N, C-alpha and C positions, 0 to 999 in steps of 0.2 A: 445886396447881392448875396447868394448862398456862398458859404465858405467852401474850401476845398474838400473837407470831410463830407459835407452834404452832397457835393457833386459826385464823389466816389460812391456814396450809398445809392445814388440814383442810377448808377451804372453797373449795378450788381448783375453779372451774367446769369446768375441762377434765379433771378427775380421771377422769370416766367414759370419756373418750376414751383416756386412757393405760392404763386397765384393760381396754380392749377388745382382746383378743389372739386371739380365736377365728379370725378370717380369716387372720391371719399363720400361725397354727399349722396350719390346714388347707392353706394354700398350700405350706408347707414340706414336707408329705408328699404333695403332688400331689393333694389332695382338695378343692380350692376350685373349684367349678364355674361361677363367675360371672366377668364381665368378660373373657371370652376374646377376644383381639384378632383379628378377621377381616382377613386380608391381601388377599383377593380373593374375589369371588362371581360365579358363573356358573350361571344357572338354579337348580337345586335343590341345588347343591354349593357349598361354601366351602373356602378354604384357611386353616388355622390352624396356626401353628408348623410350617410345611412339610408339613402333613398334610392330605390331601383328605378331606372328610367330606360325607355327605348331611346337610343342615341340616333339622331337624325341630322346628319351634316358631316359625319366622318368621311374622309377621302379614302378609306380602306375599301375601295370599290369591289375587289374580288374576295375580300374577307380573309386574306392570307396572313394577316398579322396574328391570327389565332390558330394557324395551321401548325400541327406538331412537328412536321418535317422542317418547316422554316425555323421554328424555335430550336430544334435539335441541331440544325446546321450552325446556328449562332453559338450554341453551347460548345460544340466541337471546335469551332474556330477559336473560341476563348481559350480552350485548353492548349492549342497549338501556338497561338501568337500573343496571348495576354490581352490586357484591357486597352492598350493604346499603341499607336505607331511611334509616338513621341517625336515625330519629325515630319517635315513636309515631303510630298512625293518627290520633289526636286532633289532632295538630299538623301535622307535615310529612311523615308517612310513608305517606299514602294514595296508592296507585297506581291507574291505570286497571285494572290486572289484578285488584286486590282487588275493585273494583266489578263487573267482568265476571264473576268466578267467583261472587260473591254473587248476582247476578241469575240465573245459570245454575243454581246449586244450589237456589234458591227454586223454580224451575220443576221441577227434577228431583224434589224432595221434596214438590211440590204444596203449598207454603207461600207466604205473602205476602212474607216477607222473610228474609234470611240475614245474619249477621254472622260474619266470620272472626276467628280468634285466632292468636297466635303458637305455640300448642301446644294439643292437645286437653285437656291437663291444665288450662291456663289458661281454656279455655272452660268447663269444669265449675266451676272456682272462681268465675269471673265470673258465671255464670248463677245459681248458688245464693246466692252472697253478695249479689248485687244484688237478688234478688227475695224472699228469705226474710227477713222483718222480725220485730220483737219481738212482733207480734200474729199470728204465723203458726206452724203446726206442719208439720214435715217428717216424712213417713213413708217410711222406707228399708228396702228389702230388705237383709238382713244381708250378702249377697254383692256388694252394689254396689261399684263401683270406688273405690279410695282417693281419687281426685281429687274424687269427689262428697262423700265424708266430710270432706275438707279444706275444701270449699266450705261445708259445714254448720258446721264449726268457726269459719269466718270470719263467719258470720251469727249474729244474736242469736236466731234462731228456736229453738223447742223441737224436739228430735230424738227421734223414736220409731222403734225398729227392730223389724221383724217377721222371723220365721224365713224362710229362703230359700224363695221361691215358696209360702209359707203364706198364702194370701189370706183364709182364714178368720180367722186371727189379725189380719190387717190390718183386716178388716171390724169385728171386735170393738173395735179401737182407734178406728175411725171412729165407731162407735156411742157409745163413751164420750165422744167429743169433740164430738158433733154439736150439742149445745146451747150449746157455748162460742162466744163471739163472736170466733172466731179464723179466719184464713185457713188453708186446708189444701192442701198440695202433696204428691202422691205421686211418688216418684222411684224409678226402677228401670233397671237395665241392660236393653237389648233382648236381647242375647246376653251371657251371663255369661262373663267372660274366663278363669276357671279351670275351671269345670264344663262349659262348652259348652252349657249349657241355654238354651232360648229362653223368655223371660218369657211368662206367660199374659196376653198383652195384651188379648184380649177381656174377660177378667174384670176386669183393671185398669181398663179403660175403663168397664165397667159400674159398678164401685164409685165411680169418680171422678164419674160422672154422678149416682149415687144420693145421694152425700153432699156434693155441691157442692164437689168438690176439683179442683184443677188437676193435670195429669199431664205429667211430664217423663221422657223416655226417652233414656238414653245409648246411642246405637247405634254406638259405635266399631267393634264386631265384627260388626255386622249390615249396614252399608252396603256395597254391592258384592257381598254374599254372599247375602242374602235378598231376597225380592220378585221380581216378574216380570222386572224389568230391573235388579235390584240396588239398588232404592230403600230397602231395609232392612226392619226388623221390622214397622213400621206397614203398609207395602205388602204384606208377606207375609200379613197378616191382613185386608187391605182396609180398614184403619182410619186412613188418612192424615189424614182430617178430624177424627178424634177425639182425637188426641194434641196437646196444647197446644204443647209444645216438643220438638224433636229436637236432641240434642247429639251431636257426633261429631268425628272426627279425620281428617286427611289421611294419617296415618302408617301406615295399613294398606292397604285396597284402593285408595286414591287415590295411592299410590306417592310420597308426599312427606312433609311435616311441617307441622303446624299443626292448627287445629281450627275448628269452626263451631257455630252455633246457628241453627235454622230455626223460624219461628213467625209469629205475627201481627205486622204492621208496628209497632204501638204498643208491643208488649212488647219486640221486638228494639231499637227506638229507645231505650227506657228503659235497657236493658242497655248499649247503645252509649254513653250519656251518663252512666251512674252506676257502672259496674263498674270498680273500681279496678285489678284485675289486668289489665284490657284497656287502660285509659287510660294506665297508667304502664309499659307494656311496648312495646319497639320493634316496629314492624310487620314482618310476614313479608317477607323479601327476594323479589325478583321471580322468582328461579329456582324457589322452592318453589311460588309461585302458578301459574307457567306449567306446571310439572310436574303439579300437581293438576288444572289445567284440561284439559291434554291427556289425562290419565287419565280424566277425566269424559267427554271426547269419545269415547274408546275404549269405555268402559263403555256409553254410550248407543247406539253404533253396532254393536258386536261382542259377540254373546252367547257366542262360542266360549270365551272365557276363563272365564266363570262355569260353562259346561257342563263344561269340562275340570276345573275345581276340584271339582265335585260328583261327577264320574266318579272322580277320585282319592280323594275322601272315602269313597265307597262301597267302593272297592277296599281302602283302609286299614282302615276300620271292620270290614268283614266279615273281613278277615285277622286283626285283633286278637281278634275274637270267636271265630274258629275256634281260635286259640291258647289261649283260655281266660282272657284278661285281663279285669279289671273296669275298664271305661271309664266308669263312673258315669253312665250314661244320657245321654251326650252326644247332641245333635241337630244338630251343626254341624261345621265343619272343626277346631274345637278338641277334641282328644281327650285327656282326662286319663287316665293309667294309674295305677291305685291300687297303691301299694307298701306303705305302713304306717309303720314307724319311720324316723326320719331317717337312721340309719346304713345301713339297707337301701337307701334312696333314693340315698344317696351312692355306695354300692357299685354299684348298678344303673347310675347315670350313668357312672361310671368304666369299667365293663365295656362299655357301649354305645360309649363313645368309642374304646375299643380295637378295637371291631368296625367303626369308621368311621362312626358316627352321632353327630351333634352335637345333644344335647338339654340341657335344664336341669331340675333338680328344684325343686319347690316344697315347702318344709318349714316347720315351726313357726318363728315365729308367723304366717307367711303363710297357713298352713292349720292347723286344729286339731291339737294334739299327737297323734301316733300315726296321723295320716291323710295322710302325705306322698305326693306324686304325682310322676310324671314328666309335665310338661305338654308335649304334642306337638300339632302341627297340620301338615297338608299344604297345598300350594298348587298353582296351575295350572302351575307350572314343573316339578313333579316328573314324572319319567317312570315308566312302569309298572315298569321294571327297578329304579329307585331305591326305589320302594315295596316291591317284593319283597325287596330287600336289607335294608331297614329291618325288615320283618316277620321275616326270617330272623334278624337280630341280636337282636330282642326274644325270639324263641323260644329262642335259645341262652342268653341271659343269664337269662331268666325261669326256665328249667329248672335252671340252675346254682345260682340263689339260692333255689329252691323256691317261687317266686311262682306258677308254673304247674306242672302235672305232665306 
C-alpha cells in the first residue's frame, strides 16, 4: 500500500497545471496564435514583433479608439481625477462622470435607468447573479457569451439551454414550465460574438410576452453597430420598449473598457444594491468613463463612422463570398471563416500572418470539434486597400490549403 506521503503527492491540486504543456509546445514551434503583444496601433494596422500587419478581428467597430477627441477626453479626466478611484462605487468610488454617462446612456437606449460596471463581463455576472433566484428558470441560447453562463453559475436558478436560434425548442421548454410557480428569464446575445448572427428578437419578445417571461439581451456587439443611430439590436427591430434589460460593454464601439445594464429604475436599483460582483469591485477610473462618454457624443452626432463600417462590411463579405469561403450566414461585421479541423485552422492562421494579416483562430473547445474557424471582423478604420489586401491573402492561403478551389 502507498504510504501517506505518496498519497499526498497524488493529490496535488496544481498537478493539472504542471501537466498542461500544450501552449508551451505550440509556442516552441511558432504555432501559438494567442497573446501576441501589439507594440503600436494606427488605424487598421498594428505592429507586432517589428512586423506591420492589417488587424482583422478587433472589436473596435467604429474605429473610435484612435479618435483624438476620445484620447483627449481621457487625458483631461486624468488631470481632474487621477489614475484610480481606489474604491468601489458603493463606497468612495462614484464620480460625477459615472452618473453623467449613466444618464446619457439611459436616454440613448430609451430606458429609465443605467448602471455601469468595471467590465462588461462583470455586468453580465452581476445582472444574472442578482436577479435569478432559487424560484426562477433561466433560458439560454447555447451560443450565449461565457460571461452570461458564469452569471448563471453564480445564481441558484435552474438553467435550461436551447439550440442556437432554435426558438421552437425554446417555446417547448416554456410550455413545459408554464404551470410551474417559477419566474422565467430568457437570456440571449443580441449579436452572437462567434457566428455574427443577429438574434430573432421579434420572436423572443413574442415568446416572452406569451409565457410571462422577462427578456435580457446582451448587446455587446450590437451597440454602435445596429439600430438607426447605433442604439443596438432592440432599436434595429424597433423593440426598445419590449426588452426588459440590455447589458453591454464599453470595450467595443464605445472605445473604452467597462460595462452597463439599462432597464427599469427599480430593477437597476436592485442590481446596484444586491449584485456582489458590482459592490465588491473598484469603480472604473475616470479616463475610461470620459473616453466612453466622448465616444457616445460622437456616435450620437456623427453617422459617418457607422456608415463607413457597413461599407467595409459589404466590401469584405462580398469579397469572401466571391472567393468561395463559408462565412456561416453572418449578418454583421463579425465574419467567421469556416476551416474545419484545428490543425488546418492553425496552419491557416500562420500563413495569413506570413501574408501580413493578423487574425486569430477559434478552435475546440471554444467551438465544436471539427468546426474550427478564423474569427474575423472589419471596422471603420480599415481602408479599401487594406480590405483588398486581406481578401488577396485569404485567397492565396485558402487555395494552398484546399479550403477553396
